[in-house]
C-alpha positions in Angstrom: -5.3 4.6 -13.7 -6.8 3.4 -10.4 -10.5 3.1 -9.8 -10.3 4.6 -6.3 -7.9 6.8 -4.3 -6.2 3.7 -3.0 -3.0 2.7 -4.9 -4.5 -0.8 -5.4 -8.1 -1.6 -6.1 -10.2 -4.6 -7.1 -11.1 -4.3 -10.8 -12.8 -6.8 -13.1 -11.5 -5.4 -16.3 -9.3 -7.5 -18.6 -6.1 -5.6 -17.9 -6.2 -6.1 -14.2 -3.6 -8.4 -12.6 -5.2 -11.6 -11.2 -3.8 -12.6 -7.8 -4.7 -15.4 -5.4 -5.1 -14.7 -1.7 -6.2 -17.6 0.6 -7.3 -19.5 -2.5 -9.5 -16.8 -3.8 -8.7 -15.0 -7.1 -8.9 -11.2 -7.1 -8.4 -8.9 -10.1 -6.2 -6.0 -9.0 -5.6 -2.8 -10.9 -2.9 -0.3 -9.9 -0.6 2.3 -11.2 2.3 0.0 -10.1 3.7 -2.7 -12.4 2.5 -6.2 -12.4 5.5 -7.6 -10.6 5.0 -5.2 -7.7 1.3 -6.1 -7.5 2.1 -9.8 -7.4 4.8 -9.2 -4.7 2.4 -7.3 -2.5 -0.3 -9.9 -3.0 2.1 -12.7 -2.2 3.2 -11.0 1.0 -0.4 -10.6 2.1 -1.2 -14.2 1.2 1.7 -15.4 3.2 0.7 -13.3 6.2 -3.0 -14.4 6.0 -1.9 -18.0 5.6 0.2 -17.8 8.8 -2.8 -16.4 10.8 -5.1 -18.9 9.3 -2.7 -21.8 10.0 -2.4 -20.7 13.7 -6.2 -20.6 14.0 -7.8 -22.7 11.3 -11.3 -22.6 12.7 -11.5 -18.8 12.6 -13.7 -17.4 9.8 -11.8 -15.9 7.0 -13.2 -12.4 7.7 -11.6 -12.6 11.2 -8.3 -13.9 9.6 -8.4 -10.8 7.4 -9.0 -8.4 10.3 -6.2 -10.1 12.4 -3.8 -9.9 9.5 -4.7 -6.2 8.9 -4.1 -5.5 12.6 -0.8 -7.3 12.5 0.3 -5.4 9.4 -0.9 -2.1 10.8 1.1 -2.7 14.0 4.2 -3.4 11.9 3.6 -0.2 9.9 3.3 1.9 13.0 6.4 0.3 14.5 8.4 1.0 11.4 7.1 4.6 11.3 8.1 5.1 14.9 11.6 3.6 14.2 11.9 5.9 11.2 11.0 8.9 13.2 13.6 7.9 15.9 16.3 7.5 13.2 15.4 10.9 11.6 15.7 12.5 15.1 19.1 10.8 15.6 20.3 12.0 12.1 19.1 15.6 12.9 20.9 15.5 16.3 24.1 14.2 14.8 23.9 16.7 11.9 23.6 19.5 14.4 26.5 18.2 16.4 28.6 18.0 13.3 27.6 21.4 12.2 28.4 22.8 15.6 31.9 21.2 15.5 32.5 22.7 12.1 31.4 26.1 13.3 33.6 25.8 16.3 36.6 24.7 14.2 36.1 27.5 11.8 35.8 30.1 14.5 39.0 28.8 16.2 41.0 29.3 12.9 
């Protein structure tokens, strides 16, 4: 069970999964399995390392904010793409349904 409403949370209990992000260890507890938690943490670590490598003099708090903004931008872009695809699927489904209706009424 998670400590907060978030799917992942920092938790110092023994059964938390320990992950490393920018050289800092964090105990993470989640309803997800350990492999998934490690995969998410690894992705975040890679993204934060990329931002930090591009601007090594920035404080880590700013690296975290820039990384969060980049990830949020990606999320919003994917949501927009998903909405566009769903709209296209709905449009094509309606076209197909209309063709079927037309074919059935011609019979």
